MILO-354765 format. One record per atom (N, C-alpha, C): chain; x, y, z. Coordinates in pm, 1 decimal, always signed. Atoms other than C-alpha are relative to their C-alpha. Layout:
<sefis>
kette/x/y/z
A/X/Y/Z
...
</sefis>
This chain:
<sefis>
kette/x/y/z
A/+31.9/-62.8/+125.8
A/+19.3/-1746.5/-974.6
A/-42.1/-107.4/-99.3
A/+37.1/+92.1/+107.6
A/-159.3/-1915.4/-1261.7
A/+85.7/+36.0/-122.1
A/-92.9/-22.2/+111.4
A/+92.2/-1954.1/-1545.2
A/-73.3/+56.7/-120.7
A/+54.8/-60.9/+120.5
A/+18.4/-1728.5/-1841.9
A/-118.2/+91.5/+24.3
A/+113.0/-87.7/-31.2
A/-243.3/-1517.2/-1658.9
A/+42.4/+105.2/+103.0
A/-23.9/-97.9/-105.8
A/-271.9/-1230.8/-1411.4
A/-60.8/-45.9/+132.6
A/+59.5/+52.7/-122.4
A/-446.0/-1450.7/-1151.3
A/+109.7/-43.0/+96.7
A/-97.4/+37.5/-100.0
A/-246.8/-1482.4/-832.3
A/-51.0/+31.5/+139.6
A/+39.6/-20.6/-139.8
A/-281.1/-1493.8/-454.0
A/+122.0/-15.2/+89.7
A/-100.7/+28.6/-101.9
A/-75.8/-1501.8/-135.4
A/-62.2/-97.8/+99.2
A/+49.9/+98.5/-95.5
A/-104.4/-1761.0/+140.2
A/-29.6/+64.0/+134.7
A/+19.7/-43.2/-137.8
A/-226.8/-1728.5/+496.7
A/+119.3/-48.3/+83.0
A/-112.0/+37.1/-87.6
A/-2.3/-1803.0/+797.8
A/+34.7/-148.7/-6.7
A/-24.7/+144.1/+9.0
A/-40.6/-2179.0/+749.2
A/+36.7/-44.8/-140.9
A/-35.0/+34.7/+137.6
A/+32.4/-2166.3/+374.9
A/-119.7/-35.5/-86.2
A/+121.5/+28.5/+77.5
A/-329.1/-2214.6/+263.1
A/-31.3/+116.6/-92.5
A/+40.4/-107.1/+90.7
A/-459.1/-2020.7/-33.7
A/-126.0/-40.2/-74.8
A/+120.6/+21.6/+79.9
A/-778.3/-1982.5/-235.2
A/+17.9/+80.3/-127.7
A/-24.8/-61.1/+129.6
A/-738.1/-1909.6/-603.4
A/-125.7/-10.5/-84.7
A/+117.7/-1.4/+87.6
A/-1035.7/-1805.3/-815.8
A/+46.3/-3.9/-145.1
A/-33.2/+12.6/+142.3
A/-1040.2/-1881.0/-1187.5
A/-127.6/+4.1/-81.9
A/+119.1/-4.4/+85.3
A/-1276.8/-1837.5/-1481.3
A/-64.3/-138.2/-13.4
A/+73.1/+127.1/+10.6
A/-1546.2/-2107.2/-1507.0
A/+30.2/-72.4/-130.7
A/-27.9/+62.0/+130.3
A/-1444.4/-2168.0/-1869.5
A/+130.5/-80.1/-0.1
A/-127.1/+73.1/-5.5
A/-1099.2/-2298.4/-1766.3
A/-23.5/-144.0/+44.4
A/+12.0/+140.9/-38.2
A/-1066.0/-2678.4/-1746.6
A/+126.3/-54.1/+64.5
A/-125.2/+37.6/-66.0
A/-703.2/-2699.4/-1635.5
A/+89.0/+122.7/+11.7
A/-94.0/-110.8/-18.9
A/-423.6/-2473.7/-1515.7
A/+132.6/-51.8/+52.4
A/-130.5/+26.6/-58.3
A/-58.8/-2467.8/-1417.7
A/+25.2/+108.8/+103.9
A/-22.9/-95.4/-108.3
A/+22.5/-2303.6/-1084.4
A/+149.7/+13.4/+24.8
A/-139.5/-29.9/-32.5
A/+358.5/-2136.0/-1019.6
A/+5.1/+47.8/+144.0
A/-12.1/-35.4/-141.6
A/+460.1/-2115.2/-653.1
A/+140.4/+52.5/+23.6
A/-128.6/-62.7/-29.7
A/+738.5/-1879.9/-539.4
A/+4.1/+43.0/+144.7
A/-21.3/-47.0/-136.0
A/+881.8/-1799.3/-198.7
A/+146.5/+40.2/+13.7
A/-136.8/-48.5/-16.9
A/+1190.8/-1605.1/-93.5
A/+86.5/-109.8/+62.8
A/-93.6/+99.0/-52.2
A/+1484.8/-1841.1/-40.0
A/-21.8/-140.1/-53.0
A/+29.9/+132.1/+54.1
A/+1329.1/-2133.6/-229.8
A/-3.0/+3.6/-152.2
A/+10.8/+11.7/+144.7
A/+1339.7/-2257.4/-587.4
A/-147.6/+6.2/-38.4
A/+139.4/-2.4/+45.4
A/+1020.9/-2186.3/-784.3
A/-52.0/-142.6/-21.5
A/+62.9/+132.1/+11.9
A/+778.1/-2479.9/-793.3
A/-118.2/+11.8/-95.1
A/+107.2/-4.6/+98.9
A/+536.0/-2561.0/-1075.3
A/-86.9/-125.4/+10.0
A/+97.5/+109.6/+2.8
A/+221.5/-2774.3/-1054.0
A/-71.0/+7.8/-133.4
A/+51.9/-6.1/+136.5
A/+124.0/-2856.4/-1412.0
A/-128.0/-80.2/-17.3
A/+121.7/+69.3/+44.2
A/-210.1/-2958.9/-1564.9
A/-92.6/-41.4/+114.5
A/+95.5/+26.1/-107.3
A/-432.5/-2932.4/-1257.9
A/-139.8/+3.8/-60.6
A/+135.2/+7.9/+56.9
A/-781.6/-3045.5/-1363.6
A/-98.7/+74.1/+88.4
A/+101.0/-77.5/-71.1
A/-1063.3/-2811.3/-1266.4
A/-136.9/-58.1/-30.2
A/+133.5/+55.6/+23.0
A/-1419.4/-2931.6/-1215.7
A/-104.6/+73.3/+83.2
A/+119.8/-58.8/-61.5
A/-1736.9/-2737.3/-1134.3
A/+26.1/+92.6/+118.7
A/-31.5/-96.0/-107.0
A/-1573.2/-2470.3/-912.6
A/+8.7/-63.0/+138.6
A/-17.2/+67.1/-129.3
A/-1509.9/-2727.0/-637.4
A/+141.5/+22.9/+50.1
A/-132.7/-15.6/-59.4
A/-1219.7/-2697.0/-395.4
A/+87.8/-118.7/-38.0
A/-96.3/+104.3/+35.5
A/-911.5/-2892.7/-495.4
A/+108.5/+0.3/+106.8
A/-105.8/+11.4/-100.7
A/-671.1/-3017.2/-227.4
A/+128.7/-39.6/-71.2
A/-128.2/+27.6/+66.2
A/-316.4/-2996.1/-361.4
A/+96.4/-74.1/+91.5
A/-85.4/+71.3/-94.0
A/-175.3/-3166.8/-53.1
A/+111.8/+88.3/+51.9
A/-116.0/-72.2/-52.3
A/+152.6/-3069.3/+107.7
A/+100.6/+19.5/-112.9
A/-98.0/-31.3/+104.3
A/+396.1/-2896.3/-125.6
A/+131.7/+31.7/+68.6
A/-131.4/-22.3/-59.2
A/+760.6/-2923.7/-23.5
A/+89.5/+64.2/-104.9
A/-84.8/-74.0/+93.5
A/+990.7/-2670.5/-186.7
A/+146.3/-16.7/+37.7
A/-143.8/+10.6/-22.6
A/+1367.3/-2698.0/-226.8
A/+57.7/+136.7/+32.6
A/-70.0/-125.0/-27.9
A/+1594.9/-2435.6/-78.6
A/+71.4/+46.6/-125.7
A/-71.3/-55.6/+113.9
A/+1744.2/-2202.7/-336.9
A/+149.8/-12.4/+18.8
A/-145.6/+7.5/-8.0
A/+2114.6/-2197.3/-415.1
A/+58.6/+117.2/+76.6
A/-42.5/-117.4/-74.1
A/+2135.4/-1861.6/-244.0
A/-92.6/+16.3/+118.8
A/+85.7/-29.7/-113.6
A/+2000.5/-1739.7/+84.5
A/+9.8/+147.7/+33.0
A/+4.3/-140.0/-39.5
A/+1904.1/-1401.9/+218.2
A/+84.4/+14.5/+125.8
A/-91.7/-14.3/-112.2
A/+2192.8/-1302.4/+446.3
A/-22.2/+131.4/+72.8
A/+11.3/-131.8/-60.9
A/+2132.7/-935.1/+504.7
A/-110.7/+79.0/-69.1
A/+105.9/-86.4/+52.1
A/+1843.5/-695.7/+463.4
A/+23.5/+136.9/+60.6
A/-34.5/-133.3/-47.8
A/+1928.6/-325.2/+488.8
A/-112.0/+97.2/-34.4
A/+98.8/-104.5/+20.6
A/+1674.9/-49.9/+534.5
A/+71.2/+131.7/+27.3
A/-65.8/-128.4/-20.1
A/+1809.3/+299.4/+486.3
A/-98.2/+112.7/-25.7
A/+85.0/-116.8/+15.0
A/+1658.6/+639.9/+501.5
A/+79.3/+105.3/-76.0
A/-67.8/-101.5/+79.4
A/+1747.4/+897.1/+240.7
A/-10.2/+134.0/+73.1
A/-2.5/-128.2/-68.9
A/+1852.3/+1222.3/+403.2
A/+9.4/+113.6/-100.6
A/-9.3/-114.5/+89.1
A/+1817.0/+1564.2/+251.5
A/+141.3/+59.0/+7.1
A/-134.4/-56.1/+11.3
A/+2124.1/+1770.3/+160.0
A/+43.6/+71.9/+127.8
A/-35.5/-69.4/-123.4
A/+2111.8/+1981.2/+477.6
A/+37.7/-99.0/+109.4
A/-26.6/+101.3/-101.8
A/+2099.8/+1674.1/+700.7
A/+136.9/-64.3/-22.0
A/-131.8/+58.8/+29.5
A/+2401.1/+1518.9/+524.5
A/+112.5/+98.6/+31.1
A/-100.4/-102.7/-27.4
A/+2595.1/+1844.9/+546.9
A/+19.7/+16.2/+151.1
A/-7.4/-17.2/-144.9
A/+2512.3/+1884.1/+918.4
A/+72.6/-117.2/+65.7
A/-68.1/+117.0/-55.7
A/+2624.6/+1527.6/+996.6
A/+148.9/+2.7/-33.4
A/-140.0/-5.5/+39.4
A/+2948.4/+1583.6/+806.5
A/+77.7/+98.4/+86.2
A/-75.4/-98.6/-76.3
A/+3045.7/+1899.3/+991.7
A/-1.8/-26.0/+151.0
A/+4.1/+28.4/-143.8
A/+2943.2/+1768.0/+1336.8
A/+63.6/-134.2/+34.8
A/-59.0/+132.9/-24.6
A/+3110.0/+1423.9/+1297.5
A/+117.6/+4.7/+97.4
A/-114.1/-0.3/-94.4
A/+3434.2/+1524.4/+1478.5
A/-41.5/+20.1/+145.3
A/+41.8/-30.9/-135.8
A/+3232.7/+1629.4/+1784.9
A/-86.0/-109.1/+62.8
A/+81.9/+110.2/-53.3
A/+3030.4/+1307.1/+1822.6
A/+88.7/-111.0/+53.0
A/-77.3/+112.1/-56.8
A/+3146.9/+1009.1/+2030.5
A/-16.2/-122.5/-83.5
</sefis>
């Protein structure tokens, strides 16, 4: 994400990304976020003539927390919940 704007992208499988920006911009600050890592900020990146800029390898620090569990649940309708409640004693 470009700080202070709505410009943002996601990376490919190797972590590469291409970020477009207005030709009038001469510098930008990029905010990089990833689940499980601390946010990373690259400040005052100089832009010149719409040429590609190689930012090199960006190493991010692990966050103080980690994702331990991810639960996906399905909301059941009232009849389904009622049916499961009354048939519970008969299930193994």
